[in-house]
C-alpha positions as CSV (number, residue, x, y, z in Angstrom):
1,M,-93.2,20.7,89.2
2,S,-90.1,20.5,87.1
3,K,-90.0,18.1,84.1
4,I,-87.4,16.1,82.4
5,V,-87.6,16.5,78.6
6,F,-86.1,14.2,76.0
7,L,-85.7,15.5,72.5
8,D,-84.9,13.6,69.4
9,V,-82.5,15.7,67.2
10,D,-83.0,15.3,63.5
11,G,-86.5,16.4,62.5
12,T,-87.3,17.5,66.1
13,L,-84.7,19.9,67.5
14,I,-83.0,20.5,64.2
15,D,-84.4,20.4,60.7
16,Y,-83.3,18.1,57.9
17,S,-80.6,20.5,56.7
18,A,-79.1,20.3,60.2
19,Q,-80.2,23.8,61.3
20,C,-81.7,24.4,64.7
21,P,-84.5,27.0,64.5
22,D,-84.0,30.0,66.7
23,S,-87.4,29.3,68.3
24,A,-86.3,25.8,69.3
25,K,-83.1,27.3,70.9
26,E,-85.3,29.8,72.8
27,A,-87.7,27.1,74.0
28,V,-84.8,25.0,75.4
29,E,-83.2,28.0,77.1
30,K,-86.4,29.2,78.6
31,A,-87.4,25.8,79.8
32,R,-84.0,25.2,81.5
33,A,-84.3,28.7,83.1
34,N,-87.6,27.6,84.5
35,G,-86.0,24.7,86.3
36,H,-86.7,21.9,83.8
37,K,-84.0,19.5,82.6
38,V,-83.6,19.0,78.8
39,Y,-81.7,16.2,77.2
40,I,-81.3,15.1,73.6
41,C,-82.1,11.5,72.9
42,T,-80.7,10.7,69.4
43,G,-79.2,8.1,67.1
44,C,-76.2,10.4,66.6
45,S,-73.0,9.9,68.5
46,K,-71.3,12.7,70.5
47,A,-68.8,13.5,67.7
48,E,-71.7,14.3,65.3
49,I,-73.6,16.3,68.0
50,E,-70.5,18.4,68.6
51,Q,-70.7,19.5,64.9
52,R,-74.3,20.9,65.5
53,D,-75.2,24.4,66.6
54,L,-77.4,23.4,69.5
55,P,-78.6,25.2,72.6
56,E,-77.0,24.3,75.9
57,L,-78.4,21.1,77.3
58,D,-78.3,19.1,80.6
59,G,-76.9,16.1,78.8
60,M,-77.4,13.6,76.1
61,I,-78.4,10.1,75.1
62,G,-76.5,9.1,71.9
63,G,-76.2,6.1,69.6
64,N,-79.9,5.3,70.1
65,G,-79.2,4.6,73.7
66,A,-75.5,3.3,73.7
67,Y,-74.2,6.4,75.5
68,V,-75.7,8.4,78.4
69,E,-74.2,11.7,79.7
70,D,-75.5,14.0,82.5
71,D,-73.9,17.4,83.0
72,G,-70.6,16.2,81.5
73,E,-70.5,12.9,83.5
74,V,-70.6,9.6,81.5
75,V,-73.4,7.5,83.1
76,M,-73.3,4.6,80.6
77,H,-71.4,3.7,77.5
78,Q,-72.0,0.4,75.8
79,G,-70.7,0.0,72.2
80,L,-70.0,-2.7,69.7
81,S,-67.2,-5.2,70.2
82,K,-64.1,-4.9,67.9
83,E,-65.0,-8.4,66.6
84,D,-68.5,-7.2,65.6
85,V,-67.1,-4.0,64.0
86,K,-64.7,-6.0,61.9
87,H,-67.5,-8.3,60.8
88,I,-69.8,-5.4,59.8
89,V,-67.0,-3.5,58.1
90,D,-66.0,-6.5,56.0
91,W,-69.7,-7.3,55.2
92,C,-70.4,-3.8,54.0
93,N,-67.2,-3.6,52.0
94,D,-67.9,-7.0,50.3
95,R,-71.3,-5.5,49.2
96,H,-69.7,-2.2,48.1
97,L,-71.9,-0.2,50.6
98,G,-70.9,3.1,52.0
99,F,-70.8,3.2,55.8
100,Y,-69.6,5.2,58.8
101,L,-68.6,4.1,62.3
102,E,-70.3,6.3,64.9
103,A,-67.9,6.8,67.8
104,N,-67.7,9.6,70.4
105,S,-64.2,10.3,69.2
106,G,-65.3,10.9,65.5
107,M,-67.2,9.5,62.6
108,Y,-65.1,7.1,60.5
109,A,-66.1,6.1,57.0
110,N,-64.9,4.0,54.0
111,D,-64.3,5.3,50.5
112,Y,-67.7,4.0,49.3
113,M,-69.3,6.5,51.6
114,K,-67.3,9.3,50.0
115,E,-68.7,8.2,46.6
116,Q,-72.3,7.3,47.5
117,G,-72.9,9.7,50.5
118,P,-73.5,13.0,48.7
119,A,-76.4,11.6,46.5
120,V,-78.0,9.7,49.4
121,M,-77.8,12.7,51.8
122,F,-79.2,15.0,49.0
123,Q,-82.1,12.6,48.7
124,Y,-82.5,12.6,52.5
125,G,-82.7,16.4,52.6
126,T,-85.0,17.0,49.6
127,G,-87.2,14.2,50.8
128,K,-87.7,15.9,54.1
129,G,-88.5,19.2,52.5
130,A,-85.2,21.1,52.1
131,D,-84.7,23.0,48.8
132,E,-82.1,21.6,46.4
133,M,-79.4,24.1,47.2
134,T,-79.7,23.7,51.0
135,A,-79.9,19.9,50.6
136,K,-76.7,19.9,48.5
137,E,-74.8,22.1,50.9
138,S,-76.0,20.0,53.9
139,A,-75.0,16.7,52.1
140,A,-71.5,18.1,51.4
141,H,-71.1,19.2,55.0
142,F,-72.2,15.9,56.3
143,V,-69.9,13.8,54.1
144,N,-66.9,16.2,54.6
145,G,-67.3,15.6,58.4
146,F,-66.1,12.0,58.2
147,I,-62.6,10.7,58.8
148,Y,-61.9,8.4,56.0
149,L,-59.9,5.2,56.8
150,D,-58.9,2.1,54.9
151,G,-58.5,-1.6,55.8
152,E,-57.7,-2.6,59.3
153,D,-57.8,1.0,60.5
154,L,-61.6,0.7,60.5
155,Y,-61.5,-2.2,62.9
156,R,-62.1,0.0,66.0
157,D,-63.1,-0.8,69.6
158,D,-64.8,2.5,70.4
159,V,-67.9,2.3,68.1
160,N,-71.4,2.9,69.3
161,K,-73.1,1.8,66.1
162,I,-72.6,1.6,62.4
163,S,-74.8,3.2,59.7
164,F,-74.6,2.0,56.1
165,I,-76.2,3.0,52.8
166,L,-78.9,0.7,51.5
167,S,-78.6,-0.2,47.9
168,D,-82.1,-1.5,48.4
169,Y,-84.2,-2.7,51.4
170,Q,-82.9,-6.2,51.0
171,D,-79.6,-5.0,52.5
172,H,-81.4,-4.3,55.7
173,L,-83.1,-7.7,55.7
174,D,-79.8,-9.4,55.0
175,S,-78.1,-7.5,57.8
176,K,-80.7,-8.9,60.3
177,E,-79.9,-12.4,59.1
178,E,-76.1,-11.8,59.1
179,F,-76.1,-10.2,62.6
180,P,-78.9,-11.8,64.6
181,H,-77.3,-10.9,67.9
182,L,-77.4,-7.1,67.1
183,I,-80.2,-4.6,66.8
184,A,-80.9,-3.6,63.1
185,N,-82.8,-0.4,62.3
186,T,-83.3,1.8,59.2
187,W,-83.6,5.6,58.8
188,G,-83.7,8.4,56.4
189,G,-85.9,9.5,53.5
190,K,-89.4,10.9,53.4
191,G,-91.8,9.5,56.0
192,E,-90.4,6.1,57.0
193,H,-88.6,5.4,53.6
194,A,-85.3,3.7,54.4
195,L,-82.1,5.1,53.0
196,F,-79.7,3.8,55.6
197,G,-79.5,0.7,57.8
198,D,-77.7,0.7,61.1
199,L,-76.5,-1.9,63.5
200,G,-75.9,-1.5,67.3
201,P,-75.5,-3.6,70.4
202,T,-78.5,-5.7,71.5
203,G,-80.5,-4.4,74.5
204,I,-79.6,-0.8,73.6
205,T,-82.7,1.4,73.0
206,K,-83.7,4.9,73.8
207,K,-86.1,3.5,76.4
208,H,-83.4,1.6,78.2
209,A,-81.1,4.7,78.2
210,I,-83.8,6.9,79.7
211,E,-84.3,4.3,82.4
212,V,-80.6,4.4,83.2
213,L,-80.6,8.2,83.3
214,L,-83.7,8.4,85.5
215,D,-82.1,6.0,88.0
216,H,-78.9,8.1,88.0
217,L,-81.0,11.2,88.6
218,D,-83.2,9.5,91.2
219,A,-86.1,10.9,89.1
220,D,-89.6,9.7,88.5
221,Q,-91.0,8.5,85.2
222,K,-94.2,10.6,85.8
223,D,-92.1,13.8,85.3
224,T,-90.9,12.8,81.8
225,I,-91.8,14.2,78.4
226,S,-90.5,13.0,75.1
227,F,-90.5,14.5,71.6
228,G,-89.9,12.6,68.3
229,D,-90.6,12.4,64.6
230,A,-89.9,8.8,63.6
231,K,-90.5,5.2,64.6
232,I,-87.1,4.9,66.2
233,D,-88.5,7.3,68.8
234,L,-91.4,4.9,69.7
235,S,-89.2,3.3,72.5
236,M,-89.1,6.7,74.2
237,F,-92.8,6.9,74.0
238,E,-93.1,3.5,75.7
239,L,-91.5,4.9,78.8
240,C,-92.1,8.6,79.0
241,N,-95.3,9.9,80.7
242,Y,-96.2,12.3,78.0
243,N,-95.2,12.1,74.3
244,V,-95.2,14.7,71.5
245,A,-94.9,14.0,67.8
246,M,-93.6,16.6,65.4
247,G,-96.0,17.7,62.6
248,N,-93.4,16.5,60.1
249,G,-93.3,13.1,61.8
250,G,-94.3,9.8,60.4
251,T,-97.7,8.1,60.7
252,E,-96.6,5.6,63.4
253,I,-95.1,8.2,65.8
254,K,-98.2,10.5,65.4
255,E,-100.5,7.6,66.2
256,A,-98.6,6.9,69.4
257,A,-98.4,10.5,70.5
258,D,-100.4,12.3,73.2
259,Y,-100.1,15.5,71.3
260,I,-99.0,16.5,67.8
261,T,-97.3,19.8,67.4
262,D,-96.3,21.8,64.3
263,D,-93.4,21.1,61.9
264,V,-89.8,21.5,63.1
265,N,-89.5,24.7,60.9
266,E,-92.9,26.1,62.0
267,D,-91.9,26.6,65.6
268,G,-93.1,23.1,66.5
269,L,-90.9,22.7,69.5
270,Y,-91.5,26.2,70.9
271,N,-95.3,25.9,70.4
272,A,-95.4,22.5,72.2
273,F,-93.3,23.8,75.1
274,V,-95.9,26.6,75.5
275,H,-98.8,24.2,75.2
276,L,-97.3,22.0,78.0
277,G,-96.6,24.9,80.3
278,L,-92.8,24.4,80.2
279,I,-92.4,28.1,79.1
280,E,-94.6,31.1,78.7
281,E,-95.2,32.7,75.3
């Protein structure tokens, strides 16, 4: 029986220096050749994914569920209103927080992101196990991938969600109070330590997006498998029939998993695909 597999990206399909292990690419290619469908289900937007060296996939869920694509067809796209984007941009700028707007057309950032981003992304990489040189190179690549805009040019109407650097955790708590009608999450750092906050449309989750895609495919929930490494992936686990946590994952995701595989850089994805019978060794 063919399966529908949903893969988180950072820490699952790719490592924390944004490299996709050869074994992970091989696992995805073999699984698709065996008739299984493989989708990524990520917080990243399409523009960021297009910068990654990933294997060929059947489609993607992006923006933590704001965007659903199957075989090149847009199934759903629900982003932030221009009014909400303006409010968030002004709020972050008033607090001198670096941020970037995640749109399918590109990633648009303010000048604070140019200043603060390299150090925060270096902390992200080293905290997840990358060596200092790799973390520095990855941080530079990440920050150089933004389109830097000023003033009203950042008031866009094509934004899936917005990530912003936390000066401390209080920024996240304040964002929940300032934007009660939006979904506020955190991400980054070792374990579940928060380096970034993000804000997206209410009702948008990885779980909801998978439901939309399954309905589009006329597929059954019992044939679904999900892979993740962080608590943002718990909504996938709520829906999918079988759930795998990466060895490098946080405590919460491991406790919710049906199976824990090896780390992303220790052939974790490949080994789990073999264990589940999606591919042969």
